[in-house]
C-alpha positions as CSV (number, residue, x, y, z in Angstrom):
1,M,12.8,42.1,-68.5
2,P,14.6,45.3,-67.6
3,L,13.7,47.0,-64.4
4,A,11.6,50.1,-64.6
5,D,13.5,53.4,-64.4
6,F,12.1,54.3,-61.0
7,M,13.4,50.9,-59.7
8,R,16.9,51.6,-61.0
9,R,16.9,54.6,-58.7
10,F,16.5,52.5,-55.6
11,P,19.7,52.4,-53.5
12,A,22.4,49.8,-54.1
13,V,23.9,47.5,-51.6
14,D,27.6,47.1,-50.9
15,I,28.7,43.7,-52.2
16,P,32.2,42.4,-53.0
17,F,31.7,42.6,-56.8
18,P,32.3,45.5,-59.2
19,E,29.3,47.2,-60.9
20,E,30.6,46.0,-64.2
21,V,29.7,42.5,-63.0
22,I,26.6,43.1,-60.9
23,T,24.3,46.0,-60.2
24,T,21.8,46.0,-57.4
25,N,18.7,47.9,-56.4
26,V,17.3,47.4,-53.0
27,L,14.2,47.8,-50.8
28,R,14.7,47.4,-47.1
29,S,12.4,47.1,-44.1
30,D,12.9,46.2,-40.5
31,D,11.8,42.7,-41.3
32,G,13.8,41.9,-44.4
33,L,15.7,43.0,-47.5
34,A,14.6,42.7,-51.1
35,V,17.4,43.0,-53.7
36,F,17.1,43.1,-57.5
37,F,20.4,41.7,-58.8
38,T,21.3,42.4,-62.5
39,F,24.3,40.3,-63.7
40,H,26.2,41.8,-66.5
41,E,28.8,39.0,-66.7
42,N,28.8,35.3,-66.0
43,L,29.4,34.7,-62.3
44,D,30.4,31.7,-60.2
45,L,29.3,32.5,-56.7
46,P,31.3,30.4,-54.2
47,A,29.7,28.4,-51.5
48,H,28.4,30.3,-48.5
49,S,25.6,30.5,-46.0
50,H,23.5,33.0,-44.2
51,G,19.9,33.5,-43.0
52,G,16.9,32.4,-45.1
53,Q,16.5,33.6,-48.7
54,W,13.7,33.4,-51.3
55,G,14.3,34.3,-54.9
56,T,12.7,34.4,-58.3
57,V,14.3,34.6,-61.8
58,L,13.0,37.5,-63.8
59,Q,15.3,37.1,-66.8
60,G,18.0,34.7,-67.8
61,E,19.0,31.6,-65.7
62,I,20.7,30.6,-62.5
63,E,22.1,27.2,-61.6
64,L,21.8,26.9,-57.8
65,T,23.4,24.3,-55.6
66,V,21.8,24.0,-52.1
67,E,23.2,21.5,-49.7
68,G,24.7,19.5,-52.6
69,E,21.6,19.4,-54.7
70,T,21.9,21.4,-58.0
71,R,18.9,22.7,-60.0
72,R,18.6,25.2,-62.9
73,Y,16.0,28.1,-62.6
74,R,14.6,30.1,-65.4
75,P,12.2,33.1,-65.6
76,G,9.2,32.7,-63.4
77,E,10.7,30.0,-61.3
78,T,11.3,30.5,-57.5
79,Y,13.8,29.0,-55.0
80,T,14.1,28.9,-51.3
81,I,17.3,28.6,-49.4
82,P,16.8,27.7,-45.7
83,S,18.7,29.6,-43.0
84,G,22.2,28.3,-42.6
85,A,22.1,26.1,-45.8
86,L,25.4,25.9,-47.7
87,H,24.8,27.1,-51.3
88,S,26.6,28.3,-54.4
89,A,25.5,29.5,-57.8
90,R,26.4,29.8,-61.5
91,I,24.7,32.8,-63.0
92,A,24.6,33.7,-66.7
93,A,25.2,37.2,-68.0
94,G,22.0,39.0,-68.6
95,T,20.2,37.4,-65.6
96,V,18.0,39.4,-63.4
97,V,16.8,38.0,-60.1
98,L,14.8,39.3,-57.1
99,D,16.2,37.9,-53.8
100,V,14.5,38.5,-50.5
101,F,16.5,37.9,-47.4
102,E,15.1,37.4,-43.9
103,E,18.0,39.5,-42.5
104,P,17.3,43.2,-43.0
105,D,21.0,43.9,-42.7
106,R,22.3,41.1,-44.9
107,Y,24.0,43.7,-47.1
108,P,24.7,47.3,-46.1
109,L,23.6,50.1,-48.4
110,R,26.3,51.5,-50.6
111,A,27.4,54.9,-49.4
């Protein structure tokens, strides 16, 4: 499910991955941050933690490990990562997810 053209015009966030690997489109409010992540290559995301996160898979699949428990998510499935929980992910090329972060400044906008 590709994003609509108008959504692809939303600003990007500054993340430590090149655009050949991941592209982003973001909506931000004072209360949170919603990011559409499009993965162009397979990616192993190392373990990390931050504020609370909710996500849903729009296309593809993600294998998410939260506090040592691993589960695979496919289109239409949602996940919640509690604030401070250690988590990592394996994400297949072609995957599109919508992640909503409780921290409105989780990622800065790309200049």
